N, C-alpha and C positions, 0 to 999 in steps of 0.2 A: 432430770434431777428435781422435778417438781415434787413437792411433798404433799400428799393427800391427807385429808383430816384424819382418816382412820389410822394412817401410819403415824401421824403426829401424836395421836392419843396414846399409841403404844409406846412411843419414845418417852413421853412425859409420865408414864405410869410409874409409881414408886417401886423401887426394887425391894423385894422381900429378902432380908438377910437374917439368918439365925441370931437370936439374942443371947444364945448361950455362950457366945464368945465375948459378950459384954460390950458390943459395939452398937452405936446408934445407926438405925437404917438411913441410907442415902435416899433423899427425895428425888434426885435427878441423876441421870447417867451423864457425867461430865463430858465423856468423850463424844457422845451423840450431840450434846449441846454445842460443842466447838465445831462439829461438822456442819450443823445447821447455820451457824454464824458465818462460816466460810462460804457456804452456798449463796446466802443472801448478799454477801459483800461484793460489789461490782469490781471487775478487773480494771486496773489502772493502766493506761497506755501512755508511755513516756514520750511518744512522738507528738510534737506540737501540731495543732489543728491546721495552721497555715501551711506547714510542709506537706501534710497529707493532701490538702486541697491542691497545692501546686503540682505534686507528683501525679495525682489522679488526672488533672486536666491535661498535662503534657504527655503522659503515657497514652491517653486517648488519641491525641493528635498524631503521635508517632505511629500508632497502630493503624489509623485511618490512612496516613500517607503511604505506609508500606503496602496496605491492601490495594490502594489505587495503582501503585507501581506494579504489583504482581498481576493485577487484572489487565493493565495495559500491555505488559510484556506478553501475557498469554494470548491476547487478541492478535498482536503482531506476529507471534510465532505460529499460531494456528492458521492465520490467513496466508502466511508465506509458504506453509507446507500443504495447504489445501486451496490452490488457486481457483478452483471452480466453485468454491463455496459462496463467494460474494455474489456472483452473478446469478446463482441459483436461488438465493435468498433475498436479493434486492432487485426491484424492478429495473430492467435495463433500458426502458424507454423504447422498447420495440424488439420483441423476439428473443427474450432471455430464456434460459433453461435448456433442458435436453430435448432432442427430437427423436422420432422413431428411427430405428437403425436403417430403414429404407429411404430415409430423407436426409438431405444435407443442406447446409447454408450456402447461399450465393450472395455476393455483395455487388450492388450497382452504385457507381459514383456519378451523381447527376451534377452537371455544371449549373451553378446558381448565378454567378456573376462573371461576366467576361469583359475584359477591356483589352487594350492593346498589349499590355504587359502582365496582366494578372488574370488567373482563372481560379474561381472558388468552387470547390466540390463539396457535396453533401452525400453521406453514405446511407444506403437503404439495404435492408436485409430481405432476402427471399428464402423461403424454405421450399425446396424442389425435390422431386423424386430422383433417386440415384441414376435412373436411366436418362434423365434430362440434364445431367451434370455438364455436358459439353454443348448444350443448346445455347444460342445467344439470348441474353436477357432482353426483354422488351424495351424499346426506346420510349422516352416520355414517362408520364406517371402511369402506374398500374395499381389496380385495387389490391393486389397481393403483396405489395411492398410495404414495409414498415421502417420507420427511422431506426437506424442502428446507433446505439449509444456508444459513447467514448469508451466506457468500461468493457462493453461487449466486444468492440473492435479489438482492443488490446488482448482480451482473453482468446478470441478466435485466432489471432495471429501468433499467439504464443504456444498454441497446441502443436504437438508432434504427431500429426495425423496426415493422411493423404489429402483429405478435404482442406485442411489448413494450408497445406503446400499449394494447392490450387488457388486458394484465396491470395496467397502471397505472390504467386505467379501473375495472376490477373492484375493485381495492384502494380506490380513492376511493369507490366505491359502498358498500363495507363501512363506511367511516368516515361517509359521509352518513347511513346508516341507523342509526347509533348513537342510542339513546334519550336520550342526554344532550345538553343544549343546548350545552355546552362540555366539553372533555375534555383531559387530558394524555396524551401519547403517549410511551411509554418502551420501550426494547429492552434486551436482554441486552448486557453488555460482550463484546467479542470481540477476539482477536488472532490471529496466524498459528498459534498453538497450539490455538485453540478455534473458529476460524471454520468448522470442519466441523460444529459443533453445529447443531441445528435452529433456524431463524429463528423467534423468538417476540417478541411485543410485548403490551403492556397498554394499554387505554384506561381512564382513571380520571376519573370525574365530577369536574368542577371548577366548582361554583356561583360561587366567587369570581371565576374568570376570566370566567364568563358575564355577570357584572354590568358588566364593562368592554366588552362586545361592541359597543356603539354609540359608544364614545368611546375609540378607540385613541390611543396616543401617536405622532402623526405626525412628531415631530421626533427620536425616539430614535435612528433610524438614518439621518437625513437626509444626513449626510456619508459614509455607507457605501454608500448605494444609488445610486452614480454610476458604476457599471461599465458596460461596453459592452453586456452582455447585456440584452435588453429585458424579461425576465421576472423574474430574480432575481440577486442578487449573493452571492458567497462572500467572507468576510473574517474576520480574526482578532478574537476577543473581547477583553475587557479583560484577561483572563488569557492567557498565552502558550500554555497547553495547551488552549485552547478555540477552535474554528472554528465560524462560524455561516453558515447559508444563509437568506436572507430575501427574500421576494417584493417586487417593485416594484408600485406602483399606476400602471400605465401608462395605463389607461383612466380618464379623469377622471369618466366617468359611473358608474363602479362606486363604491358608498358606501365611505367609509373603514372602516366597521365590518367589511367583508369581510376585512380583513387583521389583525383583532385576534387571532385564534387559529385553530387548524387546522380546527375544526368549521365555522366561518363560511366559511373559505377554500374548502374542498372543496364546500360547498353553494351558494355564491354567486358565486365567481369564474368568469370565462369558462373553459369546459372545456379549451380549448387551453393556457391559462395553467397550469391544474392539471397537465396532462400534462407540459408543459415543466418545471414546478417539480419534480415527482418525478424526472424524468430528471436534472436538475442535482443534486438531493439524492443520488441513487444514485451518480452519478459521483464526488461528493465522498466518499461512503461508501467506494467502492472505493479512492480515494487514501489515505484515513485507514487502511484495513485494510492496505494495502501498506506504509505507514510502520511498522507493527508488526513487519515482517520485520527491520528495522534496530533499532528502539527496544525492542521486546519489551513495550511498554506497551499494555494493552487500550484500546479505544475504545468509548464509549457514544454511541448516537444517541437523541435525545429532543427533545421540544419544551420550551421554557422559557417562563415566563410571569410570573405575579404574584410569584414568589419573588424576583426581582430588579427588581420594578417595571417590567418591560419588557412593555408592552401592544402588541406588534406581532409577528405570527407570525415565528418563527425556528426552524429545525431546528438543534439544537446537537450538536456532536461534542466529547466530553470525552475526553482521554487520561489523566485521573486520576479516581479514584472520585468520581462526581457527588454533591455534597452536597444537591442539590435533589430527588433521586429520592424518590418516595413509596412505590414498590413495592420493599420491602427486598430481596427475593430477587434482583432484577436488579442491584442496586447493587454487589454483590460478585461476581456470577457470572463476569465476564470475567477474574478474577484466578486462576482454577484451570485 
C-alpha cells in the first residue's frame, strides 16, 4: 500500500474537464484523496495493552508446559516399546551393546564380602564364543571380565532368547547352592543417574523366614494373583511407591511351601516357572528403572518376608528408601 512519488504526482494532477458544460475544473480527485487519508490513518485496537500482555505471557507458559508434557510422554512411550535402545545408547559400565552372532554373554558373580550370615556378590560380564557357552567360567579375577551394570543386567534377564534363559538358569543355580535354608535377597538402589554402577546383591540368612517354609500364607495375595499371566502377577503394594511381582501356584501338585520364600521357589518350583518368573521380574525392573528418568527417584529390588508378615514369595520394587533392608550399605546407595 506504499505510495511512490510518481504515483502520487499522478493522483494530484488536475483533472481536465470540458468547459463547454460551464463547470469549473476540479483541482483534486476527491475519491483518491479520501483513500490516501485512510491508508495513512493507523488502525485502532480496542484491546487494552494490559490484557494483551497478560494473555501473551500466560499463553507462552501454557504452550511450554504442554510441550514438556508431550516430550516426556514420548520418551516414556518410546523407551517402553524399545527396551534395547537405552543400553545401546547409554554406557552400561561394562559390555553394553550388541555382540557378534557367534558370541554370547556370560555372567560371573564374584563374592565380595562374606560373613556368618551375609554374602555380597558383584556381577561381571564375559563375552565368549558360542562353542564355549557350557565351559566353566574362570575363578578369581580375569582380564576378560568387565563389571556388569545394573541396567545391563535387567536388560539381559528380560530378553526372550536361549542365551538369556541360560543366564537366568545360572543365576538360579547360584541361589540354589546357598548354604542357607532361607535367605533375603537385596540389591542396590538405582536410578538413571546410577544405573551404570555394577550390579550387586546380597543373600542374608533368615532363620525366621525358614520356620514358615512349610506354612505360607495362601490368602495374602489371593485377590492379586488373578492376572492373565500363568506364572506370576505384577501389582501395586499397599503403598503407592511399592510394586510387587509374585508367583502363582498353577500346578496343584506343587506343595504350598514352594512359594513361601525365594530359596524354596528356586529349589522346588518347576524350572520353566523359575525361568518365566525371573523374566517377568527383569521386565518390571526395566520399567521401574525407566520411570526414574522422569521421577528421579531411585528404585530398590528385593524380597520381602516376615517384616510385613507376608509369607508368600514376592519381589518388591521400592521407589523410597526401604525400611525393611537389613544390609545398611544398600539401603541408601541409590541416592548418590
